[in-house]
N, C-alpha and C positions, 0 to 999 in steps of 0.2 A: 244233285247236290242241292237243286233246285226244290223237287220235292221236300226235302228234309228241312228247306226256309219256310216253303209253305204248312210245313205240318206244326213245325216251329213256332211260326207265327200262328196260325189258326190255335195252338195249345194255349198261347199267351193272352188272344182275347179272350178264350173263355175263361181262363183264371182273371184277366179283367173284369167281369161280369161276374164271377164266383165269391170272389173276398171280398172285405166288409172293411178292413185296413187302409186307410189315405197311402200312406207308405208302399204298400203291394202294390195297391192301384198304379201311383207311380211307376215303382219301379217295373211293371208286367207293362205301360205305357213307355218307357223308356227301353227296355227289350223289344218291345213291337217295333217299336221305329228303327234301331240298329238292325233287328233281321230283314224287315221290309225294303230296307237301302241294299241289299243286296238283289234286290229281283231285278230292277233295271238290268244293272250288268251281267247277269246271268242270263236274262232272258234272251239281250242282243249275243248273245256268247252261242246260245242254241239257235238262234235265225243263220250265224255262220253255217255252222256242221248241218244244218235241213236245209237250204237252200244256196245254190249256185249262185259266183257271182253275180253272173245276171241277171239274176231273179231278186238278188237280196236288197238290192235298192227300195223296190215295191214291197220288199214283207218288212223291213225296217219302218216306212212309212205308215205301212201300218200300225204295228206294232207302237210306234210312238202316238198314234190316233187315237188307240182302242186305250191308252193311255187315262185321254183326258176324255172319252167317250164312261171311260168306268166313274173316273170324278165325280160325272156329271149325274152319274144313276146311283153312285152311293149315295148323294143325297133322297133316293126315293126309300131309305133307311128310317128315316121320319116320321115316316108312315109303321113301321113296324115298332119304333118306338113309343107313339100314342098308343098304340094298343096293348103292346104287352111291358112296357117299363124299359131303358135301358140296358138294364142286367140282362133282363132274358134275351133283348136283343144281342149283343155279343155275346150270349152264350149260342145262341142261332148262328149270328155269323161264322163263327169260329167252327161251329159243327159244319156248316155246309163247308169251310175251309180244309176241315178232316176229309171229307167226303170226295174232294175234290181232288185233295192230297192222294188219295188210295186211287181213285180213278187216275190219277197222271201214271201211276204204276203199270198199268195196263199199255203206254204208249211203248212204243219200240224206240228205243233210246239210238239216234246217230252215231256214225261213226266218228271220232273225233276229227277234226282239220282233213277230212276227206274234199273238199273242195279248194284246199288251201296245195298252191301252187309251189314243187319241190323242187330245188334248185340242183339242176344237174348238167351237165355236159354240152347238153344239147338245147338248154332254154337258158342260158345265160348270153347275155346280150356283151360280147367282148368291145369295149370302151378303145377307139382307135382315134384317130386326127377325123377318119372321112364321117363319124359316125357324131363327132360332136359339131 
């Protein structure tokens, strides 16, 4: 699902730079925002699948910090915009997203919920007056 969101977001970004109509531009930017809003929940869900509970806090912290680093680095696109213009910049950045999405297909997919605790008779704590 994450790969689908990244590829769709990249295609919308390429479309933003390719079309001349303001209405199409506004529609593509709206759709880009809607799709990009799914990235954070998907990423945190993947962290839960890739890392055991004792390492998950550090992984979530790094992921949360990486969001801000990415936002800070995105201001570097101003240099690209100065060189080639905003349309070519959108197309180039969308192309990089398509490449990244293609490379993500090579990653090993985690087993969903492999670190989730399953409730069995042996790990259910019985509530008795003594445990309260």
